[in-house]
N, C-alpha and C positions, 0 to 999 in steps of 0.2 A: 273727573276721572270715573271710570266704571269701577265697580267693586273688584272685578278681575284685575284691572290695572293697578288698583291700590294694593291688592294682595301681592302682585308680582313685584311692584316697587318695594314694598315692605320686606319681602323675602330677599330681594337683591341687597338691600341695605343691611339687613341682619346678617347675611352671609359675609358681606364686606367687613362688618364689625367683628364677626367671629374671626376672620382672617387677620384683621388688625390686632386683635387681642391674643393671637397666637404667634405674632411676629417676635423676632428677637429683640427689636427695639422696645416693644411694649413690655415684654417679660423682664428685660434688664431694668426698666424703670420701676416696674411693680416690685421687683426684688429689693429695691431700696426703700420701700414704704414700710410704715409700722405694720405690725401683724394684723391689726383690725382692718386696715385698708387693703392689705393683700387678700384677706379673707373676702372682703366686699368685692374685690376685682374678680376673684375666683367664682364667687356666687353669681356675679353678673355674666360671666362667660358661660356658666352652666345654664342660666336662664335664657341666654341667647340661643344656645344649642337646643333647649327644649322648645322655645318659641318657633324656631325654624322647623323642627319636626312637626309641631302642632299645625303650623300654617301649611306645610307640605301635605299633611294628611287630611286637611279640612277642605271639603268641597265648598267652593264659593257660594253656590246656591243655598247651602245650609246656613250660611251666616251673612248673606247679602245685606240684610237690613242693619246688622251690626257694623259692617264695613261702612255703609252709607251714614249711619249715625255718628261714627267716629272719624269720618273722612278728614275733617279739618284738623282734628287733633293729631291724627296719624301723619298728615302732611307737615304739620309744624314740627313734630318729633323727628321726621326724616330730614327736614332742613336743618334742625339743630344738630343732629348727628353728623350731617355732612360738614357743617361749619366746625364742629369739634374735631373732626378727622384731620382738618388742616392744622390743628394744634394738638396732635397726638401726644406730644411731649407733656402737655398739661393733663396728667393722668386723672385728676379729680374732676375736671371739666368734662372729659370724655366719658368717665363713668356716670356722671350725672345725666349726660345726654342719652346714654345707652339705657339707663334705668328708667328714665322718663318715657322713652319710646316703648320699652318693655311693659310698662304699666298700661299703656294704651292698647298694645297688642293683646295683653291679658283680657281686656274687656271684650275683644272680638272673638278670641278662641278659648 
């Protein structure tokens, strides 16, 4: 994939994750978690929002090499998040997939 395609796919998946984590289903599950896990879920949602804004505001040309350097890791993270989405009810697994992808995105922007 080109850096632009990677950026587009990453943005799309992060936007889907943001939507998932704002859904009634997700929020009802998070409300049942211990306080520390609720806080982690809230922080992950905040990090997703920030990552989306950073990627939207970043010109691909400015970070082309970082996209290329992290392409494999980004693709793995996107696939893991997609698999986790199928099991949204497994809150901890979904959070892990989101935070793993976010750590890779942070390397790029």
